[in-house]
N, C-alpha and C positions, 0 to 999 in steps of 0.2 A: 817590843820584836825590833834587834837589831836588825841592821842594812843586811850582817852578815847570815842571818835565818830567811832575812825574807828571802835573797837571792836561794835560798838551797828551798823554801817553798816554792818558788816555781820552780827551781826545775828537777819537783817533785810530781809538778803538772804539766811538763812541758807543755805537753801536745794542748793540752788545755787555753795555754796564753797564746801559743800561737796559728791554735788554728781557730779561738776566737776575733781577732785581728783579720784574717784576710776570711773568711762568710762576712765580717761586717764592709770591708771595702771588696770585694765581689759583687753586695751588692748594693754601693755604692756604683759601680763604676755600667752595671749590667744597671741601674736606675738615670743617672747622668747619661751616656752612649744611646742610650735606649730607648727615655721615652721625654729628657730632656731635651727641646725645639734648640735652634742654636739662635743669637739673636745678636742682631747688626747695631750696631750706634753709625746714625751720623747729625754731622757738629755745623754750625756755622758761626759764623764770628761776628758779632756787627762792633759799636762805636756810636756813643752815645754824647751828644753835641749840645750840653745844658744854656740854658741863656746868654746866663755871665759871664761863659764862656766863651759866648759867640761877641757880644760886646766889648771885651778884652783879646781876642785875639788880636797880634800882631803887634801886641801889648811884655808882657815873656815870651821867652824863650826855654821848654825842656818845660820838664815834671818836674811836679816839689811834690811837697810829702801831703801836704794837702787834694793834691790832682790825686794824688792815688785814694784818699784816705777813702773821699768821694767815689770815685770808680768801687770801689767796694762796696763802699754803703748803699752807689745806683744796680750793680750789680746781686742785696739782696732784695733790694727792689723790683729788682726785671723776677727775681725769684718767685715771688710773691700772686705777681700777674701771673706768668706762666701757671699757675694750681688754683689761680682764680675761674669759677667753676663758669661766667659768663665768656671772659677768653676764651678758656678750648669750648665751650660750647658754640660760638660764632669760626672759631680755626676748623672743625670737623664739619660745618654743617657747610664751609666750603669748600670743601675738601668730601662730600657728601656722604661724610660717613655717621654716625652715630653718638658716640665720642669718641674719644681718647683710652678708652680704656685697653688696657692687654700694653701701655706705653710710660718707661719710666724715661720725667723732664727734669733735668737738670742746668746746671746754670752756674759757671764757677765768672773767676773772673783774678789774671793776674796778678801779684805786688811790685808787679812791677813797670806794666803799661795798663793803658787806661783802655783797650778789648775785653770784652763778656763773650763769654762764649754761651754758647747752649747745645745741649744733643739731648738728641730722641733718639732712646733705645727700643725696639723693637724684635720679636720674629719675621718685620717683613722690611727688606732693605730697602726699595723705593716707596714703600709710606713711613717708615720711620726720618727719610732725606724729606717728605712731598708736606711733612708732617712741624718738622724743622724750620723748616721754608714760612710757609703760613705763617705760623705761630712766632717765628721772629716779627714779619711784619703787624700781625696785629699787637704784638705787646712794643710796637716800635709809637702804633695810627692811641692806643691808650693812657702809654708813655703819654708824645705829648700832647694829650686832652688834661690829666692831671698829674700831670709832675711839671717841673722846671725842667725841663726838656723838650729845644730847638726841632730835631731831628735824631731820628736813630736810622744811619749808616751800615748798611750792608756792606761786612768788608770783602766775605769769603763765603758764598752761599755753600750749603751741602747736600752732598753727592749723593748715589748708593752706597754704602759700602760694598764693597765685596768678600774681604776676610768678615768672619763673625769675631763681634767682642768679646762673648762669651755665651754659654756659662763656664766661667771655671773647672772642669770636670777635673781635671785634676786635684787642685785644689783642695774639694769635695771629699775625692778618694783616699788623701790625705787623713783629712780629720777625721771619717770615717773608719779609719783603719787602728788612727792614737783612740778612737771612745773606745775599739773593739780592745784594742792593750789594757783600755784605762780600768775597764768592766771587770776582761778578766781577771789581774790583779785584785782588784778588792774586790769579787767571788773565790778568786782562792785566798786572802785573807781572811775571808767573812765563814767559809766550808774549815778551815784551822781553827778559827775561835766556837764556833762550833762542836767544835771535835771533843770529846771528853776524855779522848783516851789516854791511861798513863805514861805516855812513851820518855819519862828522863827521870830523877829525882829533884828535880824542880820541880816537876808538878804533882809529886808527891807529897809535897813539903806546903805545898798552894794549895790544898786536896784536903788535905789534913791538915794544918795548920802546925805539923808538930815536926821536933826538927830529925835529922836522920843517922841515926846509933853504930849502925854498920852495913856492909854487903857484900855479896857473894859475888862473888869471881862467876865471870859470863864461865860458861859449859861448853864445850867443845867436843865433838865425840861422843856424843854422847857418857862419857867421863867423867 
């Protein structure tokens, strides 16, 4: 099937091609705006001072590639600590919560600084900020015990966010629209493939395996 034939086929079933994506988009929009709660992200910035760095403090200036690489590795270590059941349990217990389920924790590190950012996303902005600050404290305590870290200093404490960070309702609706369009095209093509009606000379040749030896002109006006 050529592109021109596909376009002609879609034009023939234009109602389906338009209706299905619109229905998908409407359903997604109703669900996103009607049933998906707002998500809020609270973020805190921390700086980990290693023991070797503390000993060499004042002897070197600026950031070296090794420093930044170590920061990336430290961020990965902190991310693992944030997922640790004991660390999360201690954080939840200190906040009077059963657990941290329903809250997403992520840790990132810039490629140009040694500042590590810890963010917590959840439906309650106040709890998100409390968890971010307390989790940073618990990670700092654990890191100083089991890692080559002298201290973990909090640069910026997390505050309860005012504006939601998600969900990305517009993007979900657009994805649903595109999915509906793709499904509509697939259905149109499938219906055309299953249609055994003879519509032109090529269908006769393909169906019977015989060549066309003559044609009758189409009669207009019954004559």
